[in-house]
C-alpha positions in Angstrom: 0.0 0.0 0.0 1.2 3.5 -0.8 1.5 5.2 2.6 0.5 8.5 1.1 -3.0 7.1 0.6 -3.2 5.8 4.2 -5.4 8.7 5.4 -8.2 7.3 3.4 -8.3 4.1 5.4 -8.9 6.1 8.6 -12.4 6.8 7.2 -13.1 3.1 6.4 -14.8 2.0 9.6 -18.4 2.0 8.2 -17.5 0.4 4.9 -19.0 -2.9 3.7 -16.6 -5.6 2.5 -17.2 -4.7 -1.1 -16.6 -1.0 -0.5 -13.4 -1.7 1.4 -12.2 -4.0 -1.4 -12.5 -1.0 -3.8 -10.6 1.3 -1.5 -7.9 -1.3 -0.8 -7.5 -1.8 -4.6 -6.8 1.9 -5.1 -4.4 2.2 -2.2 -2.5 -0.9 -3.4 -2.4 0.4 -7.0 -1.7 4.1 -6.8 -0.8 4.3 -10.5 -4.5 3.7 -11.3 -5.5 7.0 -9.8 -6.6 9.2 -12.6 -6.0 6.4 -15.2 -9.1 4.3 -14.5 -12.8 5.0 -14.9 -15.4 4.2 -12.4 -16.7 1.4 -14.6 -13.2 -0.1 -15.1 -12.7 0.0 -11.3 -16.0 -1.7 -10.7 -15.0 -4.4 -13.1 -11.6 -4.9 -11.6 -13.0 -5.2 -8.0 -16.1 -7.2 -8.9 -18.6 -4.6 -7.6 -21.2 -2.3 -9.2 -20.6 1.3 -10.0 -23.3 2.1 -7.4 -21.1 0.5 -4.8 -18.2 2.8 -5.7 -20.5 5.9 -5.6 -21.6 4.8 -2.1 -18.0 4.4 -1.1 -17.2 8.0 -2.3 -20.1 9.4 -0.3 -19.1 7.5 2.9 -15.6 8.9 2.5 -17.0 12.4 2.3 -16.8 13.0 -1.4 -19.5 14.0 -3.8 -18.5 11.5 -6.4 -15.7 9.5 -8.1 -14.1 12.6 -9.6 -13.7 14.3 -6.3 -12.2 11.1 -4.8 -9.8 10.9 -7.6 -8.8 14.5 -7.2 -8.2 14.0 -3.5 -6.0 10.9 -4.1 -4.0 12.9 -6.6 -3.4 15.6 -4.0 -2.2 13.0 -1.5 0.1 11.3 -4.1 1.6 14.7 -5.0 3.4 14.6 -1.6 6.9 13.3 -1.8 7.0 9.7 -0.5 9.4 9.0 2.3 12.8 7.8 1.1 14.1 4.5 2.3 17.8 4.4 2.9 19.4 1.6 0.9 21.3 -1.0 2.8 24.7 -2.0 1.4 24.6 -5.7 0.4 27.4 -8.1 1.1 28.1 -11.4 -0.6 26.9 -13.3 2.4 23.7 -11.3 3.1 21.4 -14.2 2.1 21.3 -17.5 4.0 22.6 -20.5 2.2 19.1 -21.9 1.5 18.0 -18.7 -0.3 18.9 -19.9 -3.8 17.4 -23.3 -3.2 14.1 -21.8 -2.1 14.0 -19.6 -5.2 14.6 -22.6 -7.4 11.8 -24.4 -5.6 9.4 -21.5 -6.2 10.3 -21.5 -9.9 9.5 -25.2 -10.2 6.1 -24.7 -8.6 5.2 -21.7 -10.8 6.2 -23.8 -13.9 3.5 -26.3 -12.9 0.9 -23.5 -12.4 0.3 -23.2 -16.1 -1.5 -20.4 -17.8 -4.5 -22.7 -18.4 -4.7 -23.6 -14.7 -4.4 -19.9 -13.6 -7.1 -18.9 -16.1 -9.4 -21.7 -14.8 -8.8 -20.4 -11.2 -9.5 -16.8 -12.3 -12.8 -17.9 -14.1 -14.0 -19.6 -10.9 -13.1 -16.5 -8.8 -15.0 -14.3 -11.3 -18.1 -16.6 -11.8 -18.6 -18.1 -8.3 -19.5 -16.4 -5.1 -19.4 -19.1 -2.4 -16.3 -21.1 -1.3 -15.8 -23.8 1.3 -12.2 -24.2 2.4 -10.8 -27.1 4.4 -7.4 -27.9 5.8 -6.1 -30.3 8.5 -3.3 -29.7 10.9 -0.8 -27.1 9.7 -2.6 -26.8 6.4 -5.6 -25.2 8.1 -3.5 -22.1 8.6 -3.1 -21.6 4.9 -6.7 -22.5 4.1 -7.7 -19.8 6.6 -5.3 -17.3 5.0 -6.9 -17.9 1.6 -10.4 -17.7 3.1 -9.6 -14.2 4.5 -8.3 -13.1 1.1 -11.5 -14.3 -0.5 -13.6 -12.5 2.1 -11.8 -9.2 1.5 -12.8 -9.7 -2.2 -16.4 -9.9 -1.1 -16.8 -13.6 -1.6 -18.6 -15.9 0.8 -15.8 -18.1 2.2 -16.3 -20.6 5.1 -13.2 -22.3 6.7 -13.4 -25.7 8.4 -11.1 -28.3 9.8 -11.0 -31.6 11.6 -12.2 -29.9 14.8 -15.6 -29.5 13.1 -17.9 -32.5 12.9 -18.6 -34.2 9.6 -22.2 -33.2 9.9 -21.2 -29.5 9.7 -19.8 -30.1 6.2 -22.7 -32.3 5.1 -25.2 -29.6 6.2 -23.4 -26.7 4.6 -21.9 -28.3 1.4 -25.0 -27.7 -0.8 -24.8 -24.0 -0.1 -21.3 -23.6 -1.6 -20.1 -23.8 -5.2 -16.4 -24.4 -4.8 -14.5 -26.6 -2.4 -10.8 -25.7 -1.8 -8.7 -28.2 0.0 -5.2 -27.6 1.3 -3.2 -30.8 2.1 0.6 -31.1 1.9 0.4 -34.9 1.6 -2.8 -35.1 -0.3 -3.5 -38.2 1.7 -5.2 -36.9 4.9 -8.3 -39.0 5.3 -10.5 -36.1 6.7 -9.7 -34.0 3.7 -10.3 -36.8 1.2 -13.7 -37.5 2.8 -14.8 -33.9 2.4 -13.5 -33.8 -1.2 -15.5 -36.9 -2.2 -18.6 -35.3 -0.6 -18.0 -32.1 -2.4 -17.8 -33.9 -5.8 -21.0 -35.8 -5.1 -23.0 -32.6 -4.4 -21.6 -30.9 -7.5 -19.0 -28.6 -6.1 -15.9 -27.7 -8.1 -12.9 -29.1 -6.2 -9.6 -27.2 -6.1 -6.6 -28.8 -4.3 -3.2 -27.5 -3.2 -0.9 -30.4 -2.5 2.7 -31.5 -2.9 3.7 -32.4 -6.5 4.2 -36.1 -6.0 1.3 -38.4 -6.9 -1.5 -38.3 -4.2 -5.2 -39.2 -3.9 -6.5 -35.7 -3.4 -4.9 -34.5 -6.6 -6.8 -37.3 -8.4 -10.1 -36.1 -6.9 -9.6 -32.4 -7.9 -11.1 -30.6 -10.9 -8.2 -28.2 -10.6 -4.9 -29.2 -8.9 -2.0 -26.9 -8.0 1.1 -28.9 -7.4 3.8 -27.5 -5.2 7.4 -28.6 -5.2 8.3 -30.2 -1.8 11.9 -30.9 -0.9 10.9 -33.1 2.0 11.7 -36.7 1.2 8.4 -38.1 2.5 5.2 -36.3 3.4 5.4 -37.8 6.9 8.3 -35.5 7.5 6.2 -32.4 6.9 5.8 -31.5 10.6 9.6 -31.6 11.2 12.0 -29.0 10.1 11.5 -26.0 7.9 11.2 -26.2 4.1 10.2 -23.9 1.3 6.8 -25.6 1.0 4.8 -23.2 3.2 6.2 -20.0 1.8 5.9 -21.5 -1.7 2.2 -22.1 -0.9 1.5 -18.5 0.1 3.4 -17.1 -2.9 1.3 -19.3 -5.2 -2.0 -18.3 -3.6 -1.1 -14.6 -3.9 0.0 -15.0 -7.5 -3.3 -16.7 -8.4 -5.4 -14.0 -6.6 -3.3 -11.2 -8.1 -3.8 -12.5 -11.6 -7.5 -13.2 -11.1 -8.2 -9.6 -9.8 -5.6 -7.6 -11.7 
């Protein structure tokens, strides 16, 4: 976010999720100010032009033109300068290059076709059910919060919830997103099978090696995992988790950019 637009966020307490998404989009993409129409902004943030006009009024502006003018005034201030830090040959840890190589492997598997499929689902569907077990729940929760900021209905569940919770709620959702490093966790597989049976589209994030969940998914995103065996996932630190967050953010950025 451009810090010069931060004052706008102080007025955001009464905004709806859709209105806040529009405001966040502008603060994160300051180069759009003055170069995007209200209709283009509505399309980019999956809202109506009426939503943007209500946002302008809640922020104290008569319309989109006045909001744009105010943003330009804020952006005309000189941004604070960051003092560069002199780099040395050993500034990065030894694993840095290996982690970068692992990210590149994963992104090669996230083909243009797969990313376009994900973007289409994000554009066309409104309700998402996310599931993760153990450590994977944290990343399913991260993605659910991102979807909620975008104005989507996103429900997060894990092994702590009874099976009946999923059975009762599944028909209300259009897309099931499962996060499982191994792709073999039985609770996750059980929910994925139910999701398929009730007609939900199944998206899976798992390690790249062959696994059962990947076979159940309509759209599978494989992540490079340097761990020798999935049973070792709880021990030690690998690039898998950071890889997963990077991939999720890349998909969301492309889908909403």
